[in-house]
C-alpha positions in Angstrom: 0.3 -49.6 8.9 2.5 -47.0 10.8 2.9 -49.3 13.8 4.0 -52.4 11.6 6.5 -49.9 9.7 7.8 -48.9 13.0 8.6 -52.6 13.8 5.6 -53.1 16.1 2.9 -55.8 16.1 -0.7 -54.3 16.5 -2.8 -56.8 18.7 -6.2 -54.9 18.9 -7.9 -51.8 17.7 -10.3 -49.6 19.6 -12.4 -46.8 18.0 -14.0 -44.0 20.0 -16.4 -41.5 18.8 -16.9 -38.3 20.6 -18.1 -34.8 19.8 -15.0 -33.3 21.3 -11.7 -34.8 23.0 -11.7 -35.0 26.6 -9.4 -32.3 28.0 -7.8 -34.8 30.6 -7.8 -38.2 28.8 -8.6 -37.4 25.1 -11.0 -40.3 25.5 -13.5 -40.8 28.2 -12.7 -42.6 31.5 -15.0 -45.4 30.6 -13.2 -45.9 27.2 -9.9 -45.7 29.0 -11.0 -48.6 31.4 -11.9 -50.6 28.2 -8.6 -50.1 26.8 -6.8 -51.1 30.0 -8.9 -54.4 30.2 -8.2 -55.0 26.5 -4.5 -54.3 26.9 -4.3 -56.9 29.8 -6.2 -59.6 27.8 -4.0 -59.2 24.8 -0.7 -58.6 26.8 0.0 -55.4 25.0 3.1 -53.5 26.1 2.3 -50.0 24.6 -0.8 -48.0 23.7 -0.9 -45.9 20.5 -3.2 -43.2 19.4 -4.0 -42.3 15.9 -4.1 -38.5 16.7 -1.8 -36.1 18.5 -1.9 -36.0 22.3 -1.1 -33.1 24.4 1.6 -33.7 27.0 -1.0 -33.6 29.9 -3.3 -36.1 28.2 -0.3 -38.4 27.5 0.7 -38.3 31.2 -2.8 -38.7 32.5 -3.4 -41.7 30.1 -0.1 -43.5 31.3 -1.3 -43.0 35.0 -4.7 -44.6 34.2 -3.5 -47.3 31.9 -0.3 -48.2 33.5 1.5 -48.5 30.2 3.4 -46.4 27.8 1.2 -44.1 25.7 2.5 -42.7 22.4 0.7 -40.8 19.7 0.9 -40.5 15.9 3.5 -37.8 15.9 6.0 -39.9 17.9 5.2 -42.9 15.7 6.0 -41.0 12.6 9.2 -39.6 14.1 10.2 -43.1 15.1 9.9 -44.1 11.4 11.7 -41.2 10.0 14.6 -41.9 12.6 14.8 -45.4 11.2 14.8 -44.4 7.6 17.2 -41.3 7.7 20.5 -42.0 6.0 22.0 -38.7 4.8 23.4 -36.0 7.0 20.5 -33.6 6.3 18.0 -36.3 7.0 19.4 -37.1 10.3 19.5 -33.4 11.3 15.9 -33.0 10.2 14.8 -35.9 12.3 16.8 -34.9 15.4 15.2 -31.3 15.3 11.8 -32.7 15.0 12.4 -35.2 17.9 13.8 -32.5 20.0 11.0 -30.0 19.5 8.5 -32.9 20.2 10.2 -33.9 23.4 10.6 -30.2 24.7 6.9 -30.2 25.3 6.9 -33.5 27.2 9.2 -33.0 30.1 6.9 -34.3 32.7 9.4 -35.8 35.2 9.7 -33.5 38.1 12.7 -34.7 40.1 13.4 -32.8 43.3 17.0 -33.9 44.2 18.3 -30.5 42.8 15.7 -28.3 44.4 17.8 -26.9 47.1 21.5 -26.5 46.9 23.8 -25.6 49.8 25.3 -22.1 49.5 28.8 -21.0 50.2 30.3 -20.6 53.8 27.7 -23.0 55.1 24.9 -20.8 54.3 22.0 -22.7 52.8 20.9 -21.1 49.5 17.6 -20.8 48.0 15.9 -23.2 45.6 18.2 -24.4 43.0 17.4 -25.8 39.4 14.8 -28.5 39.2 15.7 -31.5 36.9 13.0 -30.4 34.4 14.7 -26.9 34.2 18.1 -28.7 33.4 16.2 -30.8 30.9 14.6 -27.9 29.1 17.9 -26.0 29.0 19.8 -28.9 27.7 17.1 -29.5 25.0 16.9 -25.9 24.2 20.7 -25.8 23.6 20.5 -29.0 21.4 17.7 -27.5 19.2 19.7 -24.3 18.7 22.7 -26.3 17.6 20.9 -28.5 15.3 19.1 -25.4 13.7 22.4 -23.9 13.1 23.7 -27.0 11.2 20.5 -27.2 9.2 20.9 -23.6 8.1 24.3 -24.6 6.6 22.8 -27.4 4.8 20.0 -25.3 3.5 22.6 -22.9 2.1 24.4 -25.8 0.3 21.1 -26.8 -1.2 20.3 -23.1 -2.3 23.8 -22.9 -4.0 23.0 -26.3 -5.8 19.7 -24.8 -7.0 21.4 -21.6 -8.1 23.8 -23.7 -10.2 21.0 -25.5 -11.8 19.3 -22.3 -12.5 22.4 -20.7 -14.2 22.5 -24.0 -16.4 18.9 -23.3 -17.2 17.9 -26.7 -15.8 14.4 -27.9 -15.8 13.7 -29.4 -12.4 11.0 -31.9 -11.7 9.9 -33.3 -8.2 8.2 -36.7 -7.6 5.6 -36.1 -4.9 2.8 -38.2 -3.6 1.2 -40.2 -0.8 3.6 -42.5 0.9 3.9 -46.0 -0.7 2.5 -44.7 -4.0 5.5 -46.1 -5.9 7.5 -42.8 -6.3 10.9 -44.5 -5.8 10.0 -47.3 -8.1 9.0 -44.8 -10.9 12.1 -42.7 -10.1 14.3 -45.8 -10.8 12.4 -46.8 -13.9 12.8 -43.4 -15.4 16.4 -42.7 -14.7 17.8 -46.4 -14.3 18.8 -45.4 -10.8 19.0 -47.8 -7.7 17.2 -45.7 -5.2 15.8 -47.9 -2.2 12.2 -49.0 -2.9 10.0 -51.2 -0.8 6.3 -51.8 -0.1 6.2 -50.0 3.0 5.4 -46.4 4.4 8.2 -43.8 4.2 10.7 -46.1 2.4 12.1 -43.0 1.1 13.2 -40.1 3.4 16.2 -38.5 1.9 15.9 -36.6 -1.4 17.7 -38.1 -4.4 18.2 -36.2 -7.7 19.3 -37.6 -11.1 19.6 -36.3 -14.6 16.9 -37.6 -16.9 17.5 -37.2 -20.8 14.3 -36.4 -22.8 14.9 -37.2 -26.5 11.8 -35.6 -27.6 12.9 -32.2 -26.0 16.6 -32.7 -26.8 17.5 -31.8 -23.3 18.1 -33.2 -19.7 15.9 -32.4 -16.7 16.7 -32.8 -13.0 14.4 -35.3 -11.4 14.1 -35.6 -7.7 12.5 -38.3 -5.4 11.2 -36.8 -2.3 9.6 -38.0 1.0 6.2 -39.3 0.9 3.2 -37.5 2.3 0.5 -38.7 4.7 -2.6 -37.5 6.2 -2.5 -35.4 9.4 1.3 -34.9 8.9 2.4 -33.2 12.1 3.2 -29.5 11.5 6.5 -29.8 13.5 7.7 -32.3 10.6 6.6 -29.8 8.0 8.8 -27.1 9.6 11.7 -29.5 10.4 11.7 -30.9 6.7 11.3 -27.5 5.1 14.8 -28.1 3.5 13.8 -31.5 1.9 10.2 -30.2 0.9 11.9 -27.1 -0.7 12.6 -29.3 -3.6 9.0 -29.6 -4.4 8.4 -25.8 -3.8 11.2 -24.7 -6.3 10.4 -27.4 -8.9 9.2 -26.2 -12.4 7.0 -29.3 -12.5 5.5 -31.8 -10.1 4.9 -35.4 -10.9 2.1 -36.4 -8.5 2.3 -40.2 -8.2 -0.9 -41.8 -7.1 -1.5 -45.4 -6.1 -4.2 -46.2 -8.6 -4.9 -49.5 -7.2 -5.7 -48.2 -3.8 -9.4 -47.8 -3.1 -8.8 -44.6 -1.1 -6.7 -43.0 -3.8 -9.1 -39.9 -4.1 -8.8 -39.2 -0.4 -4.8 -39.5 -0.7 -4.9 -37.1 -3.6 -6.8 -34.5 -1.5 -4.3 -35.1 1.3 -1.3 -34.5 -0.9 -2.8 -31.4 -2.3 -3.3 -30.2 1.3 0.3 -30.6 2.2 1.5 -29.0 -1.1 -0.6 -26.0 -0.1 1.0 -25.9 3.3 4.4 -25.8 1.9 3.6 -23.2 -0.7 3.7 -25.6 -3.8 0.1 -25.5 -4.8 0.6 -23.4 -7.8 3.4 -25.4 -9.3 2.3 -27.3 -12.5 1.5 -30.9 -12.1 1.2 -34.2 -14.0 -1.0 -36.8 -12.3 0.5 -40.3 -12.6 -1.9 -43.1 -11.7 0.7 -45.8 -10.8 0.4 -49.6 -10.2 -1.4 -50.3 -13.4 -0.2 -53.9 -13.1 -2.1 -54.4 -9.8 -5.4 -53.9 -11.5 -7.4 -56.6 -13.4 -7.4 -55.9 -17.1 -11.1 -55.4 -16.9 -10.5 -52.3 -14.7 -8.0 -50.8 -17.1 -8.9 -47.3 -18.5 -10.0 -47.0 -22.1 -6.9 -44.6 -22.8 -3.8 -44.2 -20.7 -3.7 -40.4 -21.1 -6.5 -38.1 -20.3 -7.2 -35.3 -17.8 -8.2 -35.2 -14.1 -9.9 -32.4 -12.0 -7.7 -31.7 -8.9 -9.6 -29.8 -6.2 -8.1 -26.9 -4.1 -7.0 -28.0 -0.7 -8.9 -25.0 0.9 -11.8 -24.2 -1.3 -14.3 -25.9 -3.6 -12.5 -24.7 -6.8 -10.5 -27.1 -9.0 -8.3 -27.3 -12.0 -7.8 -29.8 -14.7 -4.3 -31.5 -15.0 -2.9 -34.0 -17.4 -3.1 -37.5 -16.2 -1.4 -40.7 -17.4 -1.8 -44.3 -16.2 1.5 -46.3 -15.8 3.0 -49.2 -14.2 6.7 -48.4 -12.9 7.0 -52.2 -12.5 6.2 -53.4 -16.0 6.9 -50.1 -17.8 3.4 -49.8 -19.2 2.6 -46.1 -20.0 6.2 -44.8 -19.3 6.7 -43.6 -23.0 3.5 -41.5 -22.6 4.9 -39.9 -19.4 8.1 -39.2 -21.1 6.3 -37.5 -23.9 4.5 -35.3 -21.4 7.6 -34.5 -19.7 9.2 -33.5 -22.8 6.4 -31.3 -23.7 6.7 -29.4 -20.5 10.5 -29.2 -20.6 10.3 -27.9 -24.0 8.0 -24.9 -23.1 9.4 -21.3 -22.6 9.3 -20.1 -19.0 6.3 -17.9 -19.7 4.3 -20.9 -20.7 5.0 -23.2 -17.8 1.3 -24.1 -17.3 0.2 -25.8 -20.6 -3.4 -25.8 -21.6 -5.3 -29.2 -21.9 -6.4 -29.7 -25.5 -10.0 -30.3 -26.1 -9.4 -33.7 -27.5 -7.8 -34.8 -24.2 -10.5 -33.2 -22.0 
C-alpha cells in the first residue's frame, strides 16, 4: 500500500524469516540471489524493503542486486514529500529528508582529494566530495531547523491565544486511512482533502466546532495519520505538527472499524501517542466506516466502552467508544453529545468516569 501510494506498482513480494538481520545484507546471500532472479523475471526497476536499512546494508544490497534499493523510511518520506502543502509541512519533510540523506553519503569521489598549493607547491589532501556533501547537508539542516523554530513559535502563540480565550481543543488522531479527514469534514462542514489512500492528510487543519449541548465552540484539529514502525526521524521532524495532539484537551481516536486488523492499528496508535507524550490525554474511541459493514455485523448499541491497553505495559484503561459512519452520518449525533459532555467539564475533571450503565 505504501508503494502504491507513492506512485509505484509492486510486481512481486518476497518474505524472509531470520532469527536476526544479516549485518552486511540484512537478508542472507541466498535470499539476495533469489530476489535478483525474481527482479530479472518480472522486469522490476527497484527493490523496496519494509524495514529500515543501514547505509552499509543498502550499499551492499545495491552492489549485489544491481538495482536501486530503498527502505520503508525513504518510501514514507517520498509520500510525505508529495503530500506536503503548507510551508510548515514542506519544512518538516525537508528536514526529515536531509537527516536521512546525511547518513547515506556513500559516493567517494576522489577528484578533489589533492589540490595544488600556492607558488607551485603541491598541498596536502584536500576535501573529498563526501566531505563537501556532508558540510552542505549539515548547513541545510541547520537552516531548516532555524526556520522550523520560527514556525513552532507561531504555533505556540496561536495556542496561547486559544488558552486565553479558554478554548477547548480537540485533535483527531488515528491510523492512516481510518477516515479522519472525512469525519473532520462531516463535523465542521469543512472541505479538507479526503481520499481512500495512505497519508491523504499531512498538514494540520483547525476549525471551530459549535456544540449546542455545551453552548460553546471547540477547536477541532485534523492531524497526520499514524502508521506502524513510524521512523523516529519523522517523529522528531514532525514534532510541531504532532504537538497539536500533545497539547489537546481531548483526543478523538478514529479507528477503521471495517479493517480486520483494527485492533493492531489501535495498539500502534497508542504506541505513537506514548512516544510523543500524549498517552495521558483523555480519549474518545470512534469506530468509523460503519457503512462498510454488513447490517448483521453492526453493534447492538452505538455507544459503549472499550479497553485500550498501555503501549509499554500490560495495564489498560476503559474509554468511551462510539460507532459512526462519517459518510452517511450514522452515529454523529452521539459523538457530538460525547464531545459536548467533555467540553462542559471543568478543567479539574478532564477525565470523565464511565458510568456503570455504559460499562
